[in-house]
C-alpha positions as CSV (number, residue, x, y, z in Angstrom):
1,M,156.8,115.7,118.4
2,D,155.7,116.2,114.8
3,H,155.7,112.4,114.3
4,M,153.5,111.9,117.4
5,T,151.0,114.5,116.2
6,D,150.8,112.9,112.7
7,D,150.3,109.5,114.3
8,L,147.5,110.7,116.5
9,S,145.8,112.3,113.5
10,D,146.0,109.1,111.5
11,R,144.5,107.1,114.4
12,E,141.6,109.6,114.6
13,K,141.0,109.3,110.9
14,I,141.0,105.5,111.1
15,S,138.5,105.7,114.0
16,A,136.2,108.0,112.0
17,I,136.4,105.8,108.9
18,L,135.5,102.7,110.9
19,D,132.6,104.5,112.6
20,Y,131.4,105.7,109.1
21,W,131.5,102.1,107.7
22,L,129.7,100.7,110.8
23,E,126.8,103.2,110.3
24,H,126.8,102.7,106.5
25,N,126.8,98.9,106.7
26,R,124.1,98.8,109.3
27,E,121.8,100.9,107.1
28,H,122.5,98.5,104.2
29,L,121.8,95.5,106.3
30,Q,118.4,96.9,107.3
31,E,117.5,97.7,103.7
32,N,118.7,94.2,102.7
33,D,116.4,92.6,105.3
34,K,113.4,94.7,104.2
35,W,113.7,93.4,100.7
36,R,114.3,89.9,101.9
37,R,111.0,90.0,103.7
38,R,109.2,91.5,100.7
39,S,110.7,88.9,98.3
40,H,109.5,86.2,100.6
41,E,106.0,87.6,100.9
42,M,105.8,87.9,97.0
43,G,106.7,84.2,96.7
44,Y,110.3,84.8,95.3
45,K,111.9,82.3,97.7
46,N,115.1,82.0,95.7
47,V,115.6,85.8,95.8
48,A,114.7,85.9,99.5
49,Q,117.3,83.2,100.2
50,E,120.0,85.1,98.4
51,F,119.2,88.3,100.3
52,E,119.5,86.1,103.5
53,R,122.9,84.9,102.5
54,I,124.0,88.5,101.7
55,G,122.7,89.5,105.1
56,V,124.8,86.9,106.9
57,I,127.9,88.1,105.1
58,M,127.1,91.8,105.9
59,A,126.5,91.0,109.5
60,E,129.9,89.2,109.7
61,S,131.5,92.2,108.1
62,I,130.0,94.5,110.7
63,R,131.2,92.2,113.5
64,R,134.8,92.4,112.2
65,I,134.7,96.2,111.9
66,E,133.4,96.4,115.5
67,Q,136.3,94.3,116.6
68,L,138.7,96.5,114.8
69,R,137.1,99.6,116.3
70,R,137.4,98.2,119.8
71,S,141.0,97.2,119.2
72,L,142.2,100.7,118.5
73,P,144.3,102.3,121.2
74,K,142.6,105.1,123.1
75,T,143.7,108.5,121.8
76,G,142.0,110.7,124.3
77,V,139.8,112.1,121.5
78,E,136.8,110.3,120.4
79,H,134.1,111.1,117.9
80,P,130.9,111.7,119.9
81,Q,128.8,112.3,116.8
82,A,129.8,109.0,115.3
83,L,129.3,107.1,118.5
84,S,126.1,108.8,119.7
85,P,123.0,106.5,119.7
86,E,121.0,109.3,118.2
87,T,123.1,109.5,115.0
88,H,122.9,105.9,113.7
89,A,120.5,103.0,113.7
90,P,120.7,101.6,117.3
91,G,120.2,98.0,116.1
92,I,120.2,95.8,113.0
93,H,117.2,93.7,112.1
94,A,118.0,90.0,112.0
95,P,119.0,89.0,108.4
96,G,116.9,85.9,108.4
97,I,114.8,83.3,110.2
98,H,116.4,79.9,109.9
99,A,115.1,76.5,110.9
100,A,117.3,76.7,114.0
101,G,115.8,80.0,114.9
102,I,116.1,83.8,114.5
103,H,119.7,84.3,113.4
104,A,120.3,87.4,115.3
105,P,123.7,89.0,114.7
106,G,121.6,92.1,114.3
107,M,120.0,92.1,117.7
108,H,122.6,94.3,119.3
109,A,123.0,96.0,122.7
110,E,123.6,99.7,122.2
111,H,126.7,101.6,123.3
112,E,126.3,102.2,127.0
113,H,127.8,105.7,126.7
114,L,129.6,107.9,124.2
115,H,133.1,106.7,124.9
116,G,132.5,103.1,124.0
117,A,133.1,101.2,127.3
118,S,130.6,98.6,126.1
119,A,130.4,97.9,122.3
120,H,127.7,96.0,120.5
121,R,127.0,92.5,121.8
122,H,125.7,89.8,119.6
123,I,122.7,87.8,120.9
124,E,121.3,84.7,119.3
125,L,117.6,83.9,119.8
126,H,115.9,80.7,118.5
127,Q,112.5,80.6,117.0
128,I,110.5,78.1,119.0
129,G,107.3,78.1,117.0
130,I,104.9,80.1,114.9
131,I,101.8,82.2,115.8
132,R,98.7,81.8,113.7
133,T,96.3,84.7,113.7
134,P,93.7,86.1,111.3
135,Y,95.7,89.3,110.9
136,T,97.6,90.1,107.6
137,P,99.5,93.3,106.7
138,D,96.8,94.4,104.3
139,L,94.2,94.8,107.1
140,T,93.6,98.3,108.5
141,R,94.0,98.9,112.3
142,E,90.3,99.2,112.6
143,Q,89.8,95.8,110.9
144,M,92.3,94.2,113.2
145,Q,90.6,95.6,116.2
146,E,87.2,94.3,115.1
147,E,88.5,90.8,114.4
148,R,88.2,88.7,117.6
149,R,88.8,85.1,116.5
150,D,91.0,82.9,118.6
151,C,94.6,82.5,117.8
152,R,96.9,79.5,117.9
153,I,100.5,79.1,118.9
154,I,102.2,76.1,117.3
155,V,105.3,75.2,119.2
156,N,108.1,73.2,117.5
157,E,108.0,69.5,118.3
158,R,111.3,69.6,120.0
159,Y,109.9,72.1,122.6
160,K,106.6,70.4,123.1
161,D,107.5,69.0,126.6
162,G,108.0,72.6,127.8
163,L,104.1,73.0,127.7
164,H,103.6,70.6,130.6
165,M,101.2,72.2,133.1
166,L,100.8,75.4,131.1
167,D,97.1,74.6,130.8
168,R,96.8,75.3,134.6
169,F,97.0,79.0,133.9
170,R,94.3,81.4,132.6
171,Y,96.6,83.8,130.8
172,V,100.0,83.6,129.1
173,V,102.7,86.1,128.2
174,V,103.7,85.7,124.5
175,L,107.0,87.1,123.1
176,F,107.5,87.2,119.4
177,Y,109.7,88.6,116.7
178,L,108.2,91.5,114.6
179,D,109.5,90.2,111.3
180,R,107.3,92.4,109.2
181,A,107.6,95.7,111.0
182,E,107.8,98.2,108.1
183,G,109.5,101.6,108.4
184,S,112.8,102.7,109.8
185,L,113.8,102.6,113.4
186,S,113.0,105.7,115.4
187,L,113.6,106.6,119.0
188,N,110.3,108.5,119.0
189,A,106.8,107.4,118.4
190,S,103.3,108.9,118.0
191,P,100.9,106.1,119.1
192,P,97.2,106.6,118.0
193,A,96.1,106.8,121.6
194,A,98.6,109.7,122.2
195,Q,96.4,112.2,120.3
196,G,99.3,113.6,118.3
197,Q,101.7,113.6,121.2
198,T,105.2,112.3,120.6
199,V,106.8,109.9,123.2
200,G,110.0,107.9,123.3
201,V,109.9,104.5,121.7
202,F,110.5,102.9,125.1
203,A,107.3,104.7,126.4
204,S,105.3,103.1,123.6
205,R,104.5,99.8,122.0
206,S,105.8,100.9,118.6
207,P,107.1,98.0,116.4
208,H,110.0,100.1,115.2
209,R,112.3,99.4,118.1
210,P,116.1,98.7,118.5
211,N,115.2,95.1,118.9
212,P,111.9,94.3,117.2
213,V,110.3,92.1,119.9
214,G,106.6,92.1,120.5
215,L,104.8,91.2,123.7
216,C,101.2,90.2,124.4
217,I,99.3,89.0,127.4
218,T,96.4,86.9,126.2
219,E,93.8,84.4,127.5
220,L,94.9,80.8,127.5
221,K,92.1,78.7,126.1
222,G,93.6,75.3,125.7
223,V,96.7,73.2,125.1
224,A,96.7,70.1,122.9
225,E,99.9,68.4,122.0
226,N,102.1,71.2,120.7
227,V,99.3,73.7,119.9
228,V,98.2,76.4,122.4
229,T,94.9,78.1,121.7
230,T,94.6,81.6,122.9
231,G,92.6,84.8,122.7
232,R,93.7,87.7,120.6
233,I,97.4,88.1,119.9
234,D,98.4,91.4,118.3
235,A,100.7,89.9,115.6
236,F,100.5,89.1,111.9
237,D,99.8,85.5,110.9
238,K,102.9,83.3,110.9
239,T,104.8,85.5,113.2
240,P,107.9,83.8,114.7
241,L,107.5,82.8,118.4
242,I,110.4,83.6,120.7
243,D,109.0,82.6,124.1
244,M,106.0,82.0,126.3
245,K,105.6,82.6,130.1
246,P,102.7,82.0,132.4
247,Y,100.9,85.1,133.8
248,F,100.8,85.0,137.6
249,E,98.1,87.1,139.2
250,K,100.1,87.1,142.5
251,S,103.2,88.7,141.1
252,D,102.3,90.2,137.6
253,S,99.3,92.2,138.6
254,I,100.3,95.5,140.3
255,P,97.3,97.5,141.7
256,G,97.7,101.2,141.1
257,A,100.4,100.8,138.5
258,G,98.8,103.4,136.4
259,N,98.9,104.0,132.6
260,G,101.5,106.6,132.1
261,W,100.8,109.3,129.6
262,L,97.4,107.7,128.9
263,D,96.4,108.9,132.4
264,D,97.7,112.3,131.5
265,L,95.3,112.4,128.5
266,G,92.4,111.1,130.6
267,R,92.1,107.9,128.6
């Protein structure tokens, strides 16, 4: 009996250690990615590339620890604090954007519940183009709102045929990767329009999300070869493009859908 008790205690200790290293390594990977982006913006491409290599190694380490964590036999006693989505970063920013696309070992699904029935899932997304806008990180929100010049979406040549018949639509849905979203992830947000009210991140358009994906519905003004000209896209210049979809008035417009907490505020 004593031997069984000791064995159970050891397994619990191993589980706790693995949970600690998962949280610790995720934080380091986020910090590594932040400095990769800054190095790239400052023109230190060799430093940025090294941060990128480190990020890939760290992401692989996290994947291996996750596999070990899942392989442990069930003890009947878990560690809710270590597994709770509120106690660690729910996602890891992609360590780098490669020619093939957004290398996304960091774009994880969260634990479905505290007892780990579904662990993190790795999802790979490919960058299919780049978005050119007049917006840079040094502009204020007011300056970005005032700037109304057209934007361009430059699709990679290999995906150019996918634009066939897109020009028959008046609006397009644009999905993009928020590669320069500064600040740490938070499950709460205080949007400017909320007048000081705090809402959940999923009830907002905050860029600090478990998966930093942006969405914009914008006017489609023209398609020429692999270049799509649009109205305003709320993204920094050279933002990576993930996908585009046509906006259908018949199915995408829902009369009476409301505006959530904006209606509560009379906005």
